[in-house]
N, CA, C and O atoms as CSV, one atom per row, in Angstrom:
chain,resi,resn,atom,element,x,y,z
A,1,MET,N,N,73.328,-24.608,-28.874
A,1,MET,CA,C,74.041,-25.912,-28.681
A,1,MET,C,C,75.012,-25.753,-27.514
A,1,MET,O,O,75.606,-24.691,-27.329
A,2,ILE,N,N,75.167,-26.806,-26.740
A,2,ILE,CA,C,76.111,-26.715,-25.642
A,2,ILE,C,C,77.327,-27.618,-25.982
A,2,ILE,O,O,77.169,-28.782,-26.348
A,3,ASN,N,N,78.444,-27.085,-25.859
A,3,ASN,CA,C,79.694,-27.773,-26.090
A,3,ASN,C,C,80.135,-28.471,-24.790
A,3,ASN,O,O,80.020,-27.932,-23.689
A,4,GLU,N,N,80.623,-29.647,-24.972
A,4,GLU,CA,C,81.080,-30.427,-23.767
A,4,GLU,C,C,82.610,-30.312,-23.624
A,4,GLU,O,O,83.344,-30.448,-24.603
A,5,ILE,N,N,83.059,-30.068,-22.432
A,5,ILE,CA,C,84.440,-29.896,-22.149
A,5,ILE,C,C,84.827,-30.472,-20.709
A,5,ILE,O,O,84.087,-30.328,-19.736
A,6,SER,N,N,85.968,-31.091,-20.666
A,6,SER,CA,C,86.386,-31.734,-19.378
A,6,SER,C,C,86.823,-30.680,-18.476
A,6,SER,O,O,87.143,-29.584,-18.935
A,7,THR,N,N,86.865,-30.944,-17.122
A,7,THR,CA,C,87.307,-30.044,-16.157
A,7,THR,C,C,88.762,-29.671,-16.340
A,7,THR,O,O,89.132,-28.522,-16.099
A,8,PHE,N,N,89.572,-30.574,-16.744
A,8,PHE,CA,C,90.967,-30.340,-17.130
A,8,PHE,C,C,91.165,-29.299,-18.190
A,8,PHE,O,O,91.894,-28.322,-18.020
A,9,LYS,N,N,90.506,-29.534,-19.271
A,9,LYS,CA,C,90.559,-28.591,-20.398
A,9,LYS,C,C,89.936,-27.240,-20.077
A,9,LYS,O,O,90.434,-26.207,-20.525
A,10,ALA,N,N,88.813,-27.236,-19.277
A,10,ALA,CA,C,88.293,-25.953,-18.872
A,10,ALA,C,C,89.215,-25.139,-18.076
A,10,ALA,O,O,89.319,-23.923,-18.240
A,11,LYS,N,N,89.921,-25.846,-17.168
A,11,LYS,CA,C,90.888,-25.209,-16.251
A,11,LYS,C,C,92.070,-24.671,-17.027
A,11,LYS,O,O,92.546,-23.556,-16.815
A,12,THR,N,N,92.520,-25.520,-17.937
A,12,THR,CA,C,93.671,-25.165,-18.739
A,12,THR,C,C,93.491,-23.971,-19.711
A,12,THR,O,O,94.361,-23.123,-19.911
A,13,HIS,N,N,92.274,-23.995,-20.292
A,13,HIS,CA,C,92.005,-23.040,-21.355
A,13,HIS,C,C,90.825,-22.040,-20.844
A,13,HIS,O,O,89.955,-21.624,-21.609
A,14,PHE,N,N,90.887,-21.741,-19.621
A,14,PHE,CA,C,89.807,-20.914,-18.970
A,14,PHE,C,C,89.654,-19.508,-19.743
A,14,PHE,O,O,88.537,-19.122,-20.088
A,15,SER,N,N,90.712,-18.824,-19.978
A,15,SER,CA,C,90.650,-17.525,-20.644
A,15,SER,C,C,89.950,-17.664,-21.969
A,15,SER,O,O,89.043,-16.893,-22.282
A,16,ASN,N,N,90.381,-18.685,-22.788
A,16,ASN,CA,C,89.739,-18.891,-24.081
A,16,ASN,C,C,88.252,-19.233,-24.005
A,16,ASN,O,O,87.434,-18.839,-24.836
A,17,LEU,N,N,87.952,-20.018,-22.916
A,17,LEU,CA,C,86.640,-20.443,-22.718
A,17,LEU,C,C,85.677,-19.165,-22.412
A,17,LEU,O,O,84.576,-19.034,-22.945
A,18,ILE,N,N,86.176,-18.337,-21.581
A,18,ILE,CA,C,85.473,-17.052,-21.269
A,18,ILE,C,C,85.262,-16.230,-22.541
A,18,ILE,O,O,84.165,-15.705,-22.735
A,19,VAL,N,N,86.210,-16.103,-23.370
A,19,VAL,CA,C,86.004,-15.304,-24.661
A,19,VAL,C,C,84.873,-15.965,-25.498
A,19,VAL,O,O,84.023,-15.252,-26.031
A,20,LYS,N,N,84.851,-17.313,-25.620
A,20,LYS,CA,C,83.855,-18.015,-26.325
A,20,LYS,C,C,82.460,-17.743,-25.703
A,20,LYS,O,O,81.486,-17.511,-26.420
A,21,ILE,N,N,82.395,-17.774,-24.455
A,21,ILE,CA,C,81.107,-17.581,-23.699
A,21,ILE,C,C,80.652,-16.129,-23.964
A,21,ILE,O,O,79.456,-15.897,-24.145
A,22,GLU,N,N,81.579,-15.141,-23.992
A,22,GLU,CA,C,81.215,-13.796,-24.231
A,22,GLU,C,C,80.560,-13.627,-25.678
A,22,GLU,O,O,79.760,-12.727,-25.936
A,23,HIS,N,N,80.972,-14.553,-26.559
A,23,HIS,CA,C,80.463,-14.503,-27.947
A,23,HIS,C,C,79.185,-15.434,-28.017
A,23,HIS,O,O,78.753,-15.740,-29.128
A,24,GLY,N,N,78.592,-15.877,-26.916
A,24,GLY,CA,C,77.341,-16.566,-26.983
A,24,GLY,C,C,77.398,-18.113,-26.879
A,24,GLY,O,O,76.348,-18.756,-26.893
A,25,GLU,N,N,78.597,-18.718,-26.774
A,25,GLU,CA,C,78.714,-20.159,-26.626
A,25,GLU,C,C,78.405,-20.612,-25.261
A,25,GLU,O,O,78.660,-19.857,-24.323
A,26,SER,N,N,77.852,-21.834,-25.043
A,26,SER,CA,C,77.605,-22.430,-23.703
A,26,SER,C,C,78.437,-23.708,-23.544
A,26,SER,O,O,78.728,-24.373,-24.538
A,27,PHE,N,N,78.817,-24.055,-22.338
A,27,PHE,CA,C,79.614,-25.270,-22.177
A,27,PHE,C,C,79.113,-26.035,-21.014
A,27,PHE,O,O,78.698,-25.508,-19.982
A,28,LEU,N,N,79.180,-27.389,-21.252
A,28,LEU,CA,C,78.878,-28.357,-20.227
A,28,LEU,C,C,80.218,-28.912,-19.684
A,28,LEU,O,O,80.949,-29.587,-20.409
A,29,ILE,N,N,80.508,-28.640,-18.490
A,29,ILE,CA,C,81.785,-29.198,-17.925
A,29,ILE,C,C,81.641,-30.537,-17.330
A,29,ILE,O,O,80.789,-30.722,-16.461
A,30,THR,N,N,82.429,-31.504,-17.745
A,30,THR,CA,C,82.311,-32.869,-17.233
A,30,THR,C,C,83.527,-33.277,-16.505
A,30,THR,O,O,84.627,-32.794,-16.775
A,31,LYS,N,N,83.337,-34.202,-15.544
A,31,LYS,CA,C,84.412,-34.799,-14.764
A,31,LYS,C,C,84.233,-36.286,-14.908
A,31,LYS,O,O,83.255,-36.893,-14.471
A,32,ARG,N,N,85.250,-36.836,-15.554
A,32,ARG,CA,C,85.232,-38.291,-15.832
A,32,ARG,C,C,83.986,-38.660,-16.619
A,32,ARG,O,O,83.388,-39.704,-16.360
A,33,GLY,N,N,83.583,-37.836,-17.565
A,33,GLY,CA,C,82.457,-38.117,-18.429
A,33,GLY,C,C,81.113,-37.795,-17.862
A,33,GLY,O,O,80.094,-37.904,-18.543
A,34,LYS,N,N,81.106,-37.387,-16.579
A,34,LYS,CA,C,79.716,-36.993,-15.937
A,34,LYS,C,C,79.629,-35.452,-15.894
A,34,LYS,O,O,80.613,-34.767,-15.617
A,35,PRO,N,N,78.431,-34.935,-16.174
A,35,PRO,CA,C,78.232,-33.482,-16.137
A,35,PRO,C,C,78.269,-33.003,-14.735
A,35,PRO,O,O,77.658,-33.623,-13.864
A,36,VAL,N,N,78.991,-31.869,-14.451
A,36,VAL,CA,C,79.095,-31.281,-13.178
A,36,VAL,C,C,78.741,-29.819,-13.135
A,36,VAL,O,O,78.457,-29.285,-12.063
A,37,ALA,N,N,78.750,-29.147,-14.293
A,37,ALA,CA,C,78.465,-27.733,-14.291
A,37,ALA,C,C,78.134,-27.329,-15.750
A,37,ALA,O,O,78.512,-27.964,-16.734
A,38,LYS,N,N,77.397,-26.217,-15.780
A,38,LYS,CA,C,77.014,-25.575,-17.122
A,38,LYS,C,C,77.417,-24.188,-16.977
A,38,LYS,O,O,77.132,-23.540,-15.970
A,39,ILE,N,N,78.138,-23.668,-18.051
A,39,ILE,CA,C,78.543,-22.191,-18.107
A,39,ILE,C,C,77.852,-21.697,-19.318
A,39,ILE,O,O,78.042,-22.165,-20.441
A,40,ILE,N,N,76.977,-20.652,-19.016
A,40,ILE,CA,C,76.236,-20.035,-20.122
A,40,ILE,C,C,76.533,-18.502,-20.093
A,40,ILE,O,O,77.009,-17.974,-19.088
A,41,PRO,N,N,76.245,-17.829,-21.193
A,41,PRO,CA,C,76.497,-16.428,-21.285
A,41,PRO,C,C,75.551,-15.698,-20.266
A,41,PRO,O,O,74.406,-16.093,-20.048
A,42,TYR,N,N,76.103,-14.625,-19.669
A,42,TYR,CA,C,75.299,-13.872,-18.673
A,42,TYR,C,C,74.243,-13.049,-19.407
A,42,TYR,O,O,74.520,-12.470,-20.458
A,43,LYS,N,N,73.090,-13.001,-18.876
A,43,LYS,CA,C,72.019,-12.155,-19.389
A,43,LYS,C,C,71.403,-11.389,-18.241
A,43,LYS,O,O,70.848,-11.976,-17.312
A,44,PRO,N,N,71.507,-10.030,-18.314
A,44,PRO,CA,C,70.897,-9.297,-17.186
A,44,PRO,C,C,69.342,-9.669,-16.891
A,44,PRO,O,O,68.538,-9.829,-17.809
A,45,GLU,N,N,69.033,-9.778,-15.653
A,45,GLU,CA,C,67.670,-10.039,-15.428
A,45,GLU,C,C,66.749,-8.882,-15.695
A,45,GLU,O,O,67.081,-7.719,-15.467
A,46,THR,N,N,65.607,-9.227,-16.173
A,46,THR,CA,C,64.601,-8.091,-16.364
A,46,THR,C,C,63.344,-8.406,-15.498
A,46,THR,O,O,63.123,-9.554,-15.112
A,47,ASN,N,N,62.590,-7.437,-15.226
A,47,ASN,CA,C,61.380,-7.654,-14.436
A,47,ASN,C,C,60.220,-7.864,-15.249
A,47,ASN,O,O,59.116,-7.989,-14.718
A,48,GLU,N,N,60.382,-7.917,-16.569
A,48,GLU,CA,C,59.314,-8.124,-17.506
A,48,GLU,C,C,58.910,-9.663,-17.390
A,48,GLU,O,O,59.735,-10.565,-17.246
A,49,VAL,N,N,57.576,-9.836,-17.469
A,49,VAL,CA,C,57.097,-11.152,-17.421
A,49,VAL,C,C,56.519,-11.453,-18.897
A,49,VAL,O,O,55.745,-10.689,-19.473
A,50,ASN,N,N,56.973,-12.609,-19.408
A,50,ASN,CA,C,56.510,-13.006,-20.703
A,50,ASN,C,C,55.190,-13.815,-20.479
A,50,ASN,O,O,55.178,-14.921,-19.938
A,51,PHE,N,N,54.126,-13.192,-20.924
A,51,PHE,CA,C,52.744,-13.735,-20.649
A,51,PHE,C,C,52.626,-15.113,-21.272
A,51,PHE,O,O,52.062,-15.994,-20.624
A,52,ILE,N,N,53.090,-15.357,-22.422
A,52,ILE,CA,C,52.961,-16.667,-23.079
A,52,ILE,C,C,53.782,-17.687,-22.228
A,52,ILE,O,O,53.281,-18.792,-22.021
A,53,GLU,N,N,54.962,-17.396,-21.743
A,53,GLU,CA,C,55.682,-18.384,-20.931
A,53,GLU,C,C,54.965,-18.610,-19.574
A,53,GLU,O,O,54.936,-19.726,-19.056
A,54,LEU,N,N,54.379,-17.507,-19.005
A,54,LEU,CA,C,53.587,-17.690,-17.794
A,54,LEU,C,C,52.396,-18.596,-17.935
A,54,LEU,O,O,52.172,-19.466,-17.094
A,55,VAL,N,N,51.629,-18.407,-18.983
A,55,VAL,CA,C,50.463,-19.236,-19.243
A,55,VAL,C,C,50.881,-20.654,-19.442
A,55,VAL,O,O,50.217,-21.570,-18.957
A,56,SER,N,N,51.965,-20.864,-20.143
A,56,SER,CA,C,52.521,-22.115,-20.401
A,56,SER,C,C,52.810,-22.861,-19.141
A,56,SER,O,O,52.448,-24.025,-18.973
A,57,SER,N,N,53.508,-22.125,-18.211
A,57,SER,CA,C,53.885,-22.648,-16.939
A,57,SER,C,C,52.677,-23.129,-16.146
A,57,SER,O,O,52.693,-24.195,-15.530
A,58,PHE,N,N,51.561,-22.256,-16.184
A,58,PHE,CA,C,50.332,-22.698,-15.563
A,58,PHE,C,C,49.789,-23.918,-16.134
A,58,PHE,O,O,49.330,-24.783,-15.388
A,59,LYS,N,N,49.804,-24.066,-17.452
A,59,LYS,CA,C,49.284,-25.229,-18.129
A,59,LYS,C,C,50.000,-26.495,-17.688
A,59,LYS,O,O,49.391,-27.532,-17.430
A,60,LYS,N,N,51.330,-26.366,-17.611
A,60,LYS,CA,C,52.161,-27.523,-17.239
A,60,LYS,C,C,51.783,-27.963,-15.796
A,60,LYS,O,O,51.651,-29.154,-15.516
A,61,ILE,N,N,51.624,-27.023,-14.944
A,61,ILE,CA,C,51.194,-27.371,-13.536
A,61,ILE,C,C,49.883,-27.969,-13.505
A,61,ILE,O,O,49.695,-28.992,-12.846
A,62,ARG,N,N,48.903,-27.382,-14.204
A,62,ARG,CA,C,47.553,-27.934,-14.230
A,62,ARG,C,C,47.503,-29.326,-14.756
A,62,ARG,O,O,46.731,-30.142,-14.252
A,63,ASN,N,N,48.354,-29.662,-15.825
A,63,ASN,CA,C,48.369,-30.981,-16.454
A,63,ASN,C,C,48.945,-32.029,-15.409
A,63,ASN,O,O,48.636,-33.219,-15.466
A,64,LYS,N,N,49.816,-31.499,-14.437
A,64,LYS,CA,C,50.388,-32.451,-13.504
A,64,LYS,C,C,49.310,-32.840,-12.452
A,64,LYS,O,O,49.340,-33.940,-11.900
A,65,VAL,N,N,48.399,-31.946,-12.203
A,65,VAL,CA,C,47.389,-32.227,-11.164
A,65,VAL,C,C,46.386,-33.177,-11.705
A,65,VAL,O,O,45.842,-32.922,-12.780
A,66,LYS,N,N,46.096,-34.268,-11.032
A,66,LYS,CA,C,45.121,-35.218,-11.570
A,66,LYS,C,C,43.778,-34.961,-10.941
A,66,LYS,O,O,43.683,-34.740,-9.734
A,67,GLY,N,N,42.773,-34.988,-11.722
A,67,GLY,CA,C,41.355,-34.775,-11.209
A,67,GLY,C,C,41.093,-33.293,-11.063
A,67,GLY,O,O,41.956,-32.438,-11.261
A,68,LYS,N,N,39.824,-33.040,-10.696
A,68,LYS,CA,C,39.413,-31.645,-10.437
A,68,LYS,C,C,39.806,-31.164,-9.019
A,68,LYS,O,O,39.954,-31.961,-8.092
A,69,ILE,N,N,39.958,-29.920,-8.899
A,69,ILE,CA,C,40.348,-29.290,-7.637
A,69,ILE,C,C,39.177,-28.455,-7.195
A,69,ILE,O,O,38.702,-27.564,-7.899
A,70,ASN,N,N,38.724,-28.782,-5.985
A,70,ASN,CA,C,37.575,-28.031,-5.418
A,70,ASN,C,C,38.087,-26.887,-4.537
A,70,ASN,O,O,38.444,-27.121,-3.382
A,71,ILE,N,N,38.128,-25.699,-5.040
A,71,ILE,CA,C,38.720,-24.526,-4.312
A,71,ILE,C,C,37.907,-24.309,-3.033
A,71,ILE,O,O,38.520,-24.035,-2.002
A,72,LYS,N,N,36.687,-24.403,-3.022
A,72,LYS,CA,C,35.944,-24.169,-1.762
A,72,LYS,C,C,36.339,-25.128,-0.712
A,72,LYS,O,O,36.478,-24.742,0.448
A,73,GLU,N,N,36.543,-26.460,-1.085
A,73,GLU,CA,C,36.925,-27.452,-0.155
A,73,GLU,C,C,38.309,-27.132,0.403
A,73,GLU,O,O,38.544,-27.236,1.607
A,74,LEU,N,N,39.225,-26.741,-0.488
A,74,LEU,CA,C,40.580,-26.409,-0.042
A,74,LEU,C,C,40.542,-25.195,0.996
A,74,LEU,O,O,41.245,-25.196,2.007
A,75,LYS,N,N,39.717,-24.222,0.687
A,75,LYS,CA,C,39.622,-23.039,1.554
A,75,LYS,C,C,39.158,-23.491,2.943
A,75,LYS,O,O,39.696,-23.033,3.951
A,76,GLU,N,N,38.159,-24.391,3.004
A,76,GLU,CA,C,37.630,-24.829,4.271
A,76,GLU,C,C,38.714,-25.656,4.988
A,76,GLU,O,O,38.839,-25.541,6.207
A,77,MET,N,N,39.458,-26.439,4.319
A,77,MET,CA,C,40.459,-27.211,4.949
A,77,MET,C,C,41.513,-26.273,5.586
A,77,MET,O,O,41.989,-26.512,6.696
A,78,GLY,N,N,41.864,-25.185,4.835
A,78,GLY,CA,C,42.846,-24.222,5.412
A,78,GLY,C,C,42.308,-23.472,6.600
A,78,GLY,O,O,43.079,-23.098,7.484
A,79,ARG,N,N,41.030,-23.240,6.654
A,79,ARG,CA,C,40.411,-22.554,7.757
A,79,ARG,C,C,40.431,-23.449,9.055
A,79,ARG,O,O,40.541,-22.972,10.185
A,80,LYS,N,N,40.321,-24.709,8.799
A,80,LYS,CA,C,40.275,-25.604,9.942
A,80,LYS,C,C,41.567,-25.780,10.706
A,80,LYS,O,O,41.591,-26.172,11.873
A,81,LYS,N,N,42.627,-25.479,10.009
A,81,LYS,CA,C,43.999,-25.694,10.646
A,81,LYS,C,C,44.299,-24.660,11.589
A,81,LYS,O,O,45.368,-24.674,12.200
């Protein structure tokens, strides 16, 4: 869950905000009620690829493409350029 906090409160209570973030909380910073930033806990990047997420990403892309794609035709188009 993301907690919403105004820019003024975030600035005023920044140290407390950082402590909460260190304990896993996330915050959406708003200015005049409109979202301007999100602060989330830091997670070191890993080089591991989650196979299930990768396949899911491919499925989402494939579903966005309408109709069949002719790979041979695309190759020929690329060669003509």
